[in-house]
SEBANU-392723 format. One record per residue (C-alpha): residue number from 1; x, y, z. Coordinates in Angstrom, 1 decimal, always signed. Example, Ala and Ser with C-alpha at 12.3 -4.5 7.8 and 13.67 -1.06 7.14 Angstrom:
BEGIN
guro:1	X:+12.3	Y:-4.5	Z:+7.8
guro:2	X:+13.7	Y:-1.1	Z:+7.1
% end
This chain:
BEGIN
guro:1	X:-46.4	Y:-2.5	Z:-8.8
guro:2	X:-47.9	Y:+0.8	Z:-7.6
guro:3	X:-46.0	Y:+0.6	Z:-4.4
guro:4	X:-42.6	Y:+0.2	Z:-6.1
guro:5	X:-43.5	Y:+3.0	Z:-8.5
guro:6	X:-44.1	Y:+5.3	Z:-5.6
guro:7	X:-40.7	Y:+4.6	Z:-4.0
guro:8	X:-38.2	Y:+7.4	Z:-4.3
guro:9	X:-34.7	Y:+6.3	Z:-3.0
guro:10	X:-33.5	Y:+9.8	Z:-2.2
guro:11	X:-36.7	Y:+10.6	Z:-0.4
guro:12	X:-36.5	Y:+7.4	Z:+1.5
guro:13	X:-32.9	Y:+8.0	Z:+2.6
guro:14	X:-33.8	Y:+11.6	Z:+3.6
guro:15	X:-36.7	Y:+10.3	Z:+5.7
guro:16	X:-34.8	Y:+7.3	Z:+7.1
guro:17	X:-34.1	Y:+6.9	Z:+10.8
guro:18	X:-31.1	Y:+8.4	Z:+12.6
guro:19	X:-29.3	Y:+5.0	Z:+12.9
guro:20	X:-29.6	Y:+4.3	Z:+9.2
guro:21	X:-28.4	Y:+7.8	Z:+8.3
guro:22	X:-25.4	Y:+7.4	Z:+10.6
guro:23	X:-24.6	Y:+4.1	Z:+8.9
guro:24	X:-24.9	Y:+5.6	Z:+5.5
guro:25	X:-22.7	Y:+8.6	Z:+6.5
guro:26	X:-20.0	Y:+6.2	Z:+7.8
guro:27	X:-20.1	Y:+4.3	Z:+4.6
guro:28	X:-19.8	Y:+7.4	Z:+2.4
guro:29	X:-16.9	Y:+8.6	Z:+4.4
guro:30	X:-15.2	Y:+5.2	Z:+4.2
guro:31	X:-15.7	Y:+5.2	Z:+0.4
guro:32	X:-14.3	Y:+8.7	Z:+0.0
guro:33	X:-11.3	Y:+7.7	Z:+2.2
guro:34	X:-10.7	Y:+4.5	Z:+0.2
guro:35	X:-10.7	Y:+6.3	Z:-3.2
guro:36	X:-8.3	Y:+8.9	Z:-1.7
guro:37	X:-5.9	Y:+6.1	Z:-0.7
guro:38	X:-6.3	Y:+4.5	Z:-4.2
guro:39	X:-5.3	Y:+7.7	Z:-6.0
guro:40	X:-2.5	Y:+8.4	Z:-3.6
guro:41	X:-1.0	Y:+4.9	Z:-3.9
guro:42	X:-1.3	Y:+4.8	Z:-7.7
guro:43	X:+0.5	Y:+8.1	Z:-7.9
guro:44	X:+3.2	Y:+6.9	Z:-5.4
guro:45	X:+3.8	Y:+3.7	Z:-7.3
guro:46	X:+4.1	Y:+5.4	Z:-10.6
guro:47	X:+6.6	Y:+7.9	Z:-9.2
guro:48	X:+8.6	Y:+5.1	Z:-7.5
guro:49	X:+8.9	Y:+3.2	Z:-10.8
guro:50	X:+10.1	Y:+6.4	Z:-12.5
guro:51	X:+12.6	Y:+7.1	Z:-9.7
guro:52	X:+13.9	Y:+3.6	Z:-9.9
guro:53	X:+14.4	Y:+3.9	Z:-13.6
guro:54	X:+16.2	Y:+7.3	Z:-13.2
guro:55	X:+18.5	Y:+5.8	Z:-10.5
guro:56	X:+19.2	Y:+2.7	Z:-12.5
guro:57	X:+20.3	Y:+4.8	Z:-15.5
guro:58	X:+22.7	Y:+6.6	Z:-13.2
guro:59	X:+23.9	Y:+3.3	Z:-11.7
guro:60	X:+24.6	Y:+1.8	Z:-15.1
guro:61	X:+26.1	Y:+4.9	Z:-16.6
guro:62	X:+28.6	Y:+5.5	Z:-13.8
guro:63	X:+32.2	Y:+4.2	Z:-13.7
guro:64	X:+32.3	Y:+3.4	Z:-10.0
guro:65	X:+30.2	Y:+3.3	Z:-7.0
guro:66	X:+31.4	Y:+6.6	Z:-5.6
guro:67	X:+30.3	Y:+8.3	Z:-8.8
guro:68	X:+26.9	Y:+6.6	Z:-8.5
guro:69	X:+26.5	Y:+8.0	Z:-4.9
guro:70	X:+27.5	Y:+11.6	Z:-6.1
guro:71	X:+25.3	Y:+11.6	Z:-9.1
guro:72	X:+22.2	Y:+10.2	Z:-7.3
guro:73	X:+22.4	Y:+12.6	Z:-4.4
guro:74	X:+19.8	Y:+14.9	Z:-5.9
guro:75	X:+17.5	Y:+12.1	Z:-7.1
guro:76	X:+14.3	Y:+11.5	Z:-5.2
guro:77	X:+13.6	Y:+8.5	Z:-3.1
guro:78	X:+13.5	Y:+5.1	Z:-4.7
guro:79	X:+13.9	Y:+1.6	Z:-3.5
guro:80	X:+17.0	Y:+1.1	Z:-5.6
guro:81	X:+18.6	Y:+4.2	Z:-4.2
guro:82	X:+17.7	Y:+3.3	Z:-0.6
guro:83	X:+19.3	Y:-0.1	Z:-1.0
guro:84	X:+22.4	Y:+1.3	Z:-2.8
guro:85	X:+23.0	Y:+3.9	Z:-0.1
guro:86	X:+22.7	Y:+1.4	Z:+2.7
guro:87	X:+25.0	Y:-1.1	Z:+0.9
guro:88	X:+27.6	Y:+1.6	Z:-0.1
guro:89	X:+27.6	Y:+3.0	Z:+3.4
guro:90	X:+28.4	Y:-0.4	Z:+4.9
guro:91	X:+31.1	Y:-1.0	Z:+2.3
guro:92	X:+32.7	Y:+2.3	Z:+3.1
guro:93	X:+32.8	Y:+1.4	Z:+6.8
guro:94	X:+34.6	Y:-1.8	Z:+6.1
guro:95	X:+37.1	Y:+0.0	Z:+3.8
guro:96	X:+37.6	Y:+2.7	Z:+6.5
guro:97	X:+38.5	Y:+0.0	Z:+9.1
guro:98	X:+41.5	Y:-0.9	Z:+7.0
guro:99	X:+42.7	Y:+2.6	Z:+6.3
guro:100	X:+45.6	Y:+2.4	Z:+8.6
guro:101	X:+46.8	Y:-1.0	Z:+7.4
guro:102	X:+49.8	Y:-1.4	Z:+5.0
guro:103	X:+47.6	Y:-2.7	Z:+2.2
guro:104	X:+43.9	Y:-1.6	Z:+2.6
guro:105	X:+42.7	Y:-3.2	Z:-0.6
guro:106	X:+44.2	Y:-6.6	Z:+0.4
guro:107	X:+42.6	Y:-6.2	Z:+3.9
guro:108	X:+39.1	Y:-5.6	Z:+2.4
guro:109	X:+39.6	Y:-8.6	Z:+0.1
guro:110	X:+40.6	Y:-10.7	Z:+3.0
guro:111	X:+37.7	Y:-9.5	Z:+5.1
guro:112	X:+35.1	Y:-10.6	Z:+2.4
guro:113	X:+37.0	Y:-13.8	Z:+1.8
guro:114	X:+36.7	Y:-14.8	Z:+5.4
guro:115	X:+33.2	Y:-13.4	Z:+6.2
guro:116	X:+31.5	Y:-13.3	Z:+2.8
guro:117	X:+29.1	Y:-10.7	Z:+1.7
guro:118	X:+26.6	Y:-11.2	Z:+4.6
guro:119	X:+27.1	Y:-7.7	Z:+6.0
guro:120	X:+26.3	Y:-6.1	Z:+2.7
guro:121	X:+23.2	Y:-8.4	Z:+2.3
guro:122	X:+22.0	Y:-7.2	Z:+5.7
guro:123	X:+22.6	Y:-3.6	Z:+4.6
guro:124	X:+20.6	Y:-4.1	Z:+1.5
guro:125	X:+17.8	Y:-5.6	Z:+3.5
guro:126	X:+17.7	Y:-2.5	Z:+5.6
guro:127	X:+17.1	Y:-0.5	Z:+2.4
guro:128	X:+14.3	Y:-2.9	Z:+1.4
guro:129	X:+12.7	Y:-2.4	Z:+4.8
guro:130	X:+12.7	Y:+1.4	Z:+4.4
guro:131	X:+11.0	Y:+0.9	Z:+1.0
guro:132	X:+8.5	Y:-1.6	Z:+2.3
guro:133	X:+7.3	Y:+0.9	Z:+4.9
guro:134	X:+6.3	Y:+3.3	Z:+2.2
guro:135	X:+5.0	Y:+0.7	Z:-0.2
guro:136	X:+2.7	Y:-0.8	Z:+2.5
guro:137	X:+1.6	Y:+2.5	Z:+4.0
guro:138	X:-2.2	Y:+2.9	Z:+4.1
guro:139	X:-2.8	Y:-0.6	Z:+2.7
guro:140	X:-4.0	Y:-1.8	Z:+6.1
guro:141	X:-6.6	Y:+1.0	Z:+6.1
guro:142	X:-7.8	Y:+0.0	Z:+2.6
guro:143	X:-8.1	Y:-3.6	Z:+3.8
guro:144	X:-10.1	Y:-2.5	Z:+6.9
guro:145	X:-12.5	Y:-0.5	Z:+4.7
guro:146	X:-12.9	Y:-3.5	Z:+2.4
guro:147	X:-13.6	Y:-5.9	Z:+5.2
guro:148	X:-15.7	Y:-3.8	Z:+7.6
guro:149	X:-17.9	Y:-1.8	Z:+5.2
guro:150	X:-20.2	Y:-4.8	Z:+4.3
guro:151	X:-20.9	Y:-5.5	Z:+8.0
guro:152	X:-21.6	Y:-1.8	Z:+8.7
guro:153	X:-24.1	Y:-1.9	Z:+5.8
guro:154	X:-25.6	Y:-5.1	Z:+7.1
guro:155	X:-26.0	Y:-3.6	Z:+10.5
guro:156	X:-28.0	Y:-0.7	Z:+8.9
guro:157	X:-30.1	Y:-3.2	Z:+7.0
guro:158	X:-30.9	Y:-5.3	Z:+10.0
guro:159	X:-31.7	Y:-2.2	Z:+12.1
guro:160	X:-34.0	Y:-0.8	Z:+9.3
guro:161	X:-35.8	Y:-4.2	Z:+8.9
guro:162	X:-36.3	Y:-4.5	Z:+12.7
guro:163	X:-37.7	Y:-0.9	Z:+12.8
guro:164	X:-40.1	Y:-1.7	Z:+9.9
guro:165	X:-41.4	Y:-4.9	Z:+11.4
guro:166	X:-41.7	Y:-3.3	Z:+14.8
guro:167	X:-44.1	Y:-0.8	Z:+13.2
guro:168	X:-45.9	Y:-3.6	Z:+11.4
guro:169	X:-46.3	Y:-5.6	Z:+14.6
guro:170	X:-47.9	Y:-2.6	Z:+16.4
guro:171	X:-51.0	Y:-3.1	Z:+14.2
guro:172	X:-52.5	Y:-1.4	Z:+11.3
guro:173	X:-49.4	Y:-1.8	Z:+9.2
guro:174	X:-49.6	Y:-2.3	Z:+5.5
guro:175	X:-47.1	Y:-3.1	Z:+2.7
guro:176	X:-47.1	Y:+0.6	Z:+1.7
guro:177	X:-46.1	Y:+1.5	Z:+5.3
guro:178	X:-43.2	Y:-1.0	Z:+5.7
guro:179	X:-41.9	Y:-0.8	Z:+2.1
guro:180	X:-39.9	Y:+2.4	Z:+2.6
guro:181	X:-38.3	Y:+1.1	Z:+5.8
guro:182	X:-37.2	Y:-2.2	Z:+4.0
guro:183	X:-36.0	Y:-0.2	Z:+1.0
guro:184	X:-33.8	Y:+2.1	Z:+3.2
guro:185	X:-32.5	Y:-1.0	Z:+5.0
guro:186	X:-31.5	Y:-2.7	Z:+1.7
guro:187	X:-29.9	Y:+0.5	Z:+0.4
guro:188	X:-27.6	Y:+0.4	Z:+3.4
guro:189	X:-26.3	Y:-3.0	Z:+2.3
guro:190	X:-25.9	Y:-1.8	Z:-1.3
guro:191	X:-23.9	Y:+1.2	Z:-0.2
guro:192	X:-21.7	Y:-1.0	Z:+2.1
guro:193	X:-20.9	Y:-3.3	Z:-0.9
guro:194	X:-20.3	Y:-0.2	Z:-3.1
guro:195	X:-17.6	Y:+1.0	Z:-0.5
guro:196	X:-16.1	Y:-2.5	Z:+0.0
guro:197	X:-15.7	Y:-3.9	Z:-3.5
guro:198	X:-13.3	Y:-1.2	Z:-4.9
guro:199	X:-11.4	Y:-1.2	Z:-1.6
guro:200	X:-10.8	Y:-5.0	Z:-1.8
guro:201	X:-10.0	Y:-5.0	Z:-5.5
guro:202	X:-7.4	Y:-2.2	Z:-5.2
guro:203	X:-5.9	Y:-3.7	Z:-2.0
guro:204	X:-5.2	Y:-6.9	Z:-4.0
guro:205	X:-4.0	Y:-4.8	Z:-6.9
guro:206	X:-1.5	Y:-2.8	Z:-4.8
guro:207	X:-0.3	Y:-6.0	Z:-3.1
guro:208	X:+0.4	Y:-7.5	Z:-6.5
guro:209	X:+2.3	Y:-4.3	Z:-7.5
guro:210	X:+4.3	Y:-4.4	Z:-4.3
guro:211	X:+5.3	Y:-8.0	Z:-5.0
guro:212	X:+6.5	Y:-7.0	Z:-8.5
guro:213	X:+8.6	Y:-4.2	Z:-6.9
guro:214	X:+10.0	Y:-6.6	Z:-4.3
guro:215	X:+11.1	Y:-8.8	Z:-7.1
guro:216	X:+12.8	Y:-5.8	Z:-8.8
guro:217	X:+14.5	Y:-4.9	Z:-5.6
guro:218	X:+15.8	Y:-8.5	Z:-5.1
guro:219	X:+17.2	Y:-8.4	Z:-8.7
guro:220	X:+18.9	Y:-5.0	Z:-8.0
guro:221	X:+20.4	Y:-6.3	Z:-4.7
guro:222	X:+21.9	Y:-9.3	Z:-6.6
guro:223	X:+23.3	Y:-7.0	Z:-9.2
guro:224	X:+24.9	Y:-4.8	Z:-6.5
guro:225	X:+26.5	Y:-7.8	Z:-4.8
guro:226	X:+27.8	Y:-9.0	Z:-8.2
guro:227	X:+29.3	Y:-5.5	Z:-8.8
guro:228	X:+31.1	Y:-5.7	Z:-5.5
guro:229	X:+32.4	Y:-9.1	Z:-6.2
guro:230	X:+33.8	Y:-8.1	Z:-9.6
guro:231	X:+35.3	Y:-5.0	Z:-8.1
guro:232	X:+37.1	Y:-7.0	Z:-5.4
guro:233	X:+38.3	Y:-9.6	Z:-7.9
guro:234	X:+40.0	Y:-7.0	Z:-10.0
guro:235	X:+41.9	Y:-5.4	Z:-7.1
% end
């Protein structure tokens, strides 16, 4: 009991070996980096949801697709906007290819009748890919921190214990002599877990949020294709 009472964690860490100090420094840096990513991703997802909502209001409140494009020009990036721009651009290219024909509208209708909406679906997927690049940015780093940090901490623990028992094996060692070394070793594991657990939790959280956004994008894509079909049917 007296031994444990004399242990001062801060003092132990200050007097720890170079290897353990380097391990702890790496874990502290990893923890700071993971929390920076967490705050950045939370802010990004919240802004993206707001941008999607703003664009969808413009999309629903406009009389035609061209008006949607004009009104949304000044809106910030959102997955809905990225998908719409890609889909509208491809639709415009198809319409332009029939500009010189006697009846452009009939030509466009005939084109989609023969080939379906596959070209628009591929264009929408291009917008989804652009959005996914931003949604998944930094997640691999967060996953790496969550998976590697415990092993870095474990390395510090093993090294500290080896160092302690090496001193004990040299003779004259007592419990009071090896206790600080064992304590600093175990602290390395604790710090590793402290860095890893939030990183893993938020990695799963952001993956779940991305899946929800992916579902929203799929719904918007279907809505866009339905709008195109209704537009063609009334021409």
